[in-house]
C-alpha positions as CSV (number, residue, x, y, z in Angstrom):
1,M,-0.2,-0.2,0.0
2,N,1.5,3.4,-0.7
3,I,0.5,6.4,1.2
4,V,1.4,10.2,0.8
5,I,1.5,12.4,3.7
6,I,1.4,16.3,2.6
7,E,2.4,18.3,6.0
8,D,4.7,21.2,6.4
9,E,5.5,20.4,10.1
10,G,8.0,17.4,10.3
11,V,6.9,16.6,13.8
12,V,3.2,16.3,13.1
13,A,4.4,14.3,9.7
14,D,6.6,12.0,11.6
15,E,3.9,11.3,14.0
16,L,1.4,10.6,11.7
17,E,3.7,8.2,9.7
18,L,4.6,6.2,13.1
19,N,0.9,6.0,13.9
20,I,-0.1,4.8,10.1
21,G,2.5,2.1,10.4
22,Q,1.1,0.8,13.9
23,L,-2.2,0.9,12.4
24,I,-1.7,-1.1,8.9
25,D,-1.1,-4.9,9.1
26,E,0.2,-5.0,5.2
27,P,3.3,-3.8,4.0
28,V,3.1,0.0,3.7
29,N,5.3,2.7,1.6
30,I,4.9,6.3,3.1
31,V,6.2,9.3,1.4
32,Q,6.1,12.6,3.2
33,L,5.9,16.0,1.2
34,R,6.3,19.4,2.7
35,S,4.7,21.9,0.2
36,V,2.2,22.5,-2.7
37,K,5.1,22.8,-4.9
38,E,6.8,19.6,-4.2
39,A,3.3,17.7,-4.0
40,I,2.6,18.8,-7.5
41,A,6.0,18.0,-8.7
42,Y,5.9,14.4,-6.9
43,F,2.2,13.5,-8.6
44,K,3.3,14.5,-12.0
45,K,6.3,12.2,-11.7
46,S,5.0,9.4,-9.7
47,G,1.2,9.7,-10.1
48,A,-1.4,8.9,-7.3
49,P,-0.9,6.6,-4.4
50,D,-3.6,4.5,-3.0
51,L,-4.2,7.1,-0.1
52,I,-3.3,10.6,0.7
53,F,-3.4,12.4,4.2
54,S,-2.9,16.3,3.8
55,D,-2.7,19.3,5.8
56,I,-4.9,22.1,4.2
57,Q,-2.7,25.3,5.1
58,L,0.8,24.7,3.8
59,G,3.5,27.1,3.9
60,D,3.1,27.9,0.2
61,G,-0.6,27.8,-0.1
62,L,-3.6,25.5,0.2
63,S,-3.2,22.0,-0.5
64,F,-6.3,22.1,-2.7
65,E,-4.1,24.0,-5.1
66,I,-2.2,20.3,-5.5
67,F,-5.5,18.4,-6.6
68,V,-6.5,21.2,-9.2
69,A,-3.4,21.1,-10.7
70,E,-2.9,17.3,-10.5
71,P,-6.3,15.7,-10.2
72,V,-6.3,12.6,-8.3
73,S,-9.2,9.8,-7.9
74,V,-7.8,8.3,-4.7
75,P,-9.2,9.0,-1.2
76,V,-7.8,12.3,0.4
77,I,-8.3,12.4,4.3
78,F,-7.6,15.9,5.4
79,C,-5.8,16.9,8.9
80,T,-7.6,20.0,9.9
81,A,-8.5,22.6,12.5
82,Y,-11.3,24.4,10.2
83,D,-14.7,25.1,11.7
84,E,-17.8,23.3,11.2
85,Y,-19.0,25.3,8.0
86,A,-15.8,24.2,5.9
87,L,-16.3,20.5,7.6
88,D,-19.9,20.2,6.5
89,A,-18.6,21.3,3.1
90,F,-15.9,18.6,2.8
91,K,-18.7,16.1,3.7
92,A,-20.8,17.5,1.0
93,N,-18.0,16.7,-1.5
94,G,-16.9,13.4,-0.4
95,I,-14.1,14.4,1.7
96,D,-13.2,12.9,5.0
97,Y,-11.1,14.5,7.7
98,I,-9.4,14.1,11.1
99,L,-9.3,17.0,13.4
100,K,-6.0,18.4,14.5
101,P,-4.6,17.4,17.2
102,F,-5.4,13.8,16.0
103,T,-5.5,10.8,18.1
104,I,-4.7,7.1,17.4
105,Q,-8.5,6.3,17.6
106,T,-9.4,9.2,15.1
107,L,-6.8,8.0,12.8
108,Y,-7.9,4.3,13.3
109,R,-11.5,5.3,12.2
110,A,-10.3,7.3,9.2
111,L,-8.4,4.2,7.7
112,Q,-11.5,2.0,8.4
113,K,-13.3,4.5,6.1
114,Y,-10.8,4.0,3.5
115,R,-12.6,1.4,1.4
116,Q,-15.7,3.5,1.6
117,L,-14.0,6.5,0.3
118,K,-12.4,4.6,-2.7
119,K,-15.9,3.6,-3.3
120,V,-17.2,7.2,-3.5
121,L,-14.3,8.6,-5.5
122,S,-14.2,5.6,-8.2
123,A,-18.1,6.4,-8.9
124,D,-16.6,9.6,-10.7
125,Q,-17.6,12.0,-7.8
126,T,-14.3,13.6,-7.4
127,P,-14.7,16.3,-4.9
128,Q,-14.5,20.2,-6.5
129,Y,-11.4,21.2,-5.0
130,D,-11.3,24.3,-6.9
131,A,-14.6,25.3,-5.4
132,L,-13.6,24.6,-1.9
133,M,-10.4,26.4,-2.2
134,Q,-12.2,29.5,-3.1
135,M,-14.8,28.9,-0.4
136,L,-11.9,28.8,2.3
137,L,-10.1,31.7,0.7
138,N,-13.3,33.8,1.0
139,R,-13.8,32.7,4.7
140,E,-10.3,33.6,5.6
141,T,-10.7,37.1,4.6
142,Q,-13.5,37.6,7.0
143,T,-10.9,37.7,9.9
144,A,-12.1,38.3,13.6
145,T,-11.3,41.6,15.3
146,S,-11.0,40.1,18.9
147,V,-10.4,36.8,20.8
148,L,-12.1,35.6,23.7
149,V,-10.1,34.6,26.7
150,Y,-10.9,33.2,30.1
151,H,-10.0,35.5,33.3
152,Q,-10.9,34.3,36.6
153,D,-14.7,33.7,36.4
154,K,-15.4,35.6,33.4
155,I,-14.8,35.5,29.7
156,I,-13.5,38.8,28.0
157,P,-12.5,39.9,24.5
158,I,-9.1,41.1,23.7
159,K,-8.6,43.1,20.5
160,L,-6.2,41.7,17.9
161,E,-4.3,44.8,17.7
162,D,-3.7,44.5,21.5
163,I,-1.8,41.0,21.1
164,A,1.8,40.6,20.7
165,M,1.8,36.8,20.7
166,F,0.2,33.5,21.1
167,Y,2.1,30.8,22.5
168,L,1.9,27.0,23.7
169,E,3.5,26.2,27.1
170,N,2.8,22.8,28.7
171,E,0.3,22.1,25.6
172,I,-1.8,25.2,27.2
173,T,-2.4,28.2,24.7
174,H,-1.5,31.6,26.2
175,L,-2.1,34.9,24.9
176,L,0.4,37.8,25.6
177,T,-0.6,41.2,25.3
178,F,1.6,44.4,24.4
179,S,1.1,45.4,28.0
180,G,2.9,42.3,29.4
181,K,-0.2,40.6,30.4
182,T,-1.3,36.8,29.8
183,F,-4.4,35.2,29.2
184,Y,-5.7,32.0,28.2
185,P,-7.8,32.0,24.7
186,N,-10.6,29.6,24.1
187,K,-9.0,28.3,20.9
188,N,-5.9,26.3,20.0
189,L,-3.1,27.9,17.9
190,D,-4.5,26.4,14.8
191,E,-7.7,27.9,15.1
192,L,-6.2,31.4,16.1
193,E,-4.0,31.2,13.0
194,K,-7.1,30.8,10.7
195,S,-8.9,33.6,12.6
196,G,-5.9,35.9,12.8
197,G,-5.7,36.5,9.4
198,N,-2.5,38.5,8.2
199,Y,-2.1,40.1,11.5
200,F,0.2,36.8,12.9
201,F,2.5,34.5,11.6
202,R,3.0,30.9,12.5
203,A,6.9,30.8,13.2
204,N,6.7,27.2,14.2
205,R,4.4,24.7,16.0
206,Q,4.7,26.8,19.4
207,F,4.4,30.7,18.2
208,L,2.1,32.6,16.6
209,V,3.5,36.3,16.3
210,C,2.3,39.5,15.7
211,R,4.0,41.8,13.0
212,K,3.8,44.9,15.4
213,A,5.8,42.9,18.0
214,I,8.8,42.0,15.6
215,I,11.8,44.9,16.2
216,D,14.1,43.1,13.9
217,V,15.2,39.6,12.4
218,S,18.6,37.8,12.8
219,S,20.2,34.5,11.2
220,F,20.3,31.4,13.2
221,F,21.7,28.0,13.0
222,S,20.8,26.2,9.7
223,R,19.2,29.1,8.0
224,K,16.8,29.6,10.5
225,L,15.6,32.8,11.9
226,S,15.5,34.3,15.3
227,L,13.1,37.2,16.2
228,N,13.9,40.2,18.3
229,L,10.6,41.2,20.0
230,N,9.4,44.5,21.7
231,V,7.7,42.6,24.5
232,P,9.6,40.9,27.4
233,F,9.8,37.2,26.7
234,S,12.4,34.7,28.0
235,E,12.1,32.0,25.4
236,K,13.9,32.9,22.0
237,V,11.1,32.6,19.0
238,I,12.8,30.8,15.9
239,V,11.5,30.7,12.6
240,S,12.4,27.4,10.8
241,K,14.3,27.3,7.5
242,G,11.3,25.8,5.8
243,K,9.2,28.9,6.7
244,A,11.9,31.5,6.3
245,S,11.4,32.6,2.8
246,Q,7.5,32.6,3.5
247,F,8.0,34.6,6.8
248,L,10.3,37.5,5.1
249,S,7.6,37.8,2.2
250,W,4.9,38.1,4.8
251,L,7.2,40.9,6.9
252,T,7.2,42.9,3.9
253,K,3.5,43.1,3.3
254,A,2.0,43.1,7.0
């Protein structure tokens, strides 16, 4: 069995590959791809596998662009943090998904649906990826203006313009304001990345940083980038080399 994983976060892709290997009894060959560009080139050369697991938001665009450029008639299971509106659209188009962060149980159920998905797609009902891509792009332009946080026994809104960064610590999402206050949002980093629009950049799995919080950027080991922030923060914020080019492009436009 041949499986392709399209995911720009190496840690997530490795975990997914490990779990798939534990859940499938037959011999399986797994290929990891990191970007829209790499995936299109791969499918042009190698053709479609038996099954695809794909993130939606990649460093260089939406993964739907891959399947518009190189149509595939095999099941695609998306690993996503999108909201219920988008997920309903996936279902209507014969697409399955597992929510991030995925568990071994949700992955098992997704693999159980593999045969069913294959039957759906073989009946010439290939999902309209171009329409779904446009729908999600339109949704992403409707950026939220505030984030809800928990404070004592209340839930209060914090304006995006007052937020310096979001970060994970001990698997708990934190919000740091420009005034140095810390709160706890009611969403995870994947959800905040979607709703924050172009105000913020996902430096890595742990940090989502506001443009206004960045003073300057310096080179780090292995072509990574280190951010110098204008808010007190003890930990160094690093942009991975895979996202460095995208980050610098965002920095000039934000």
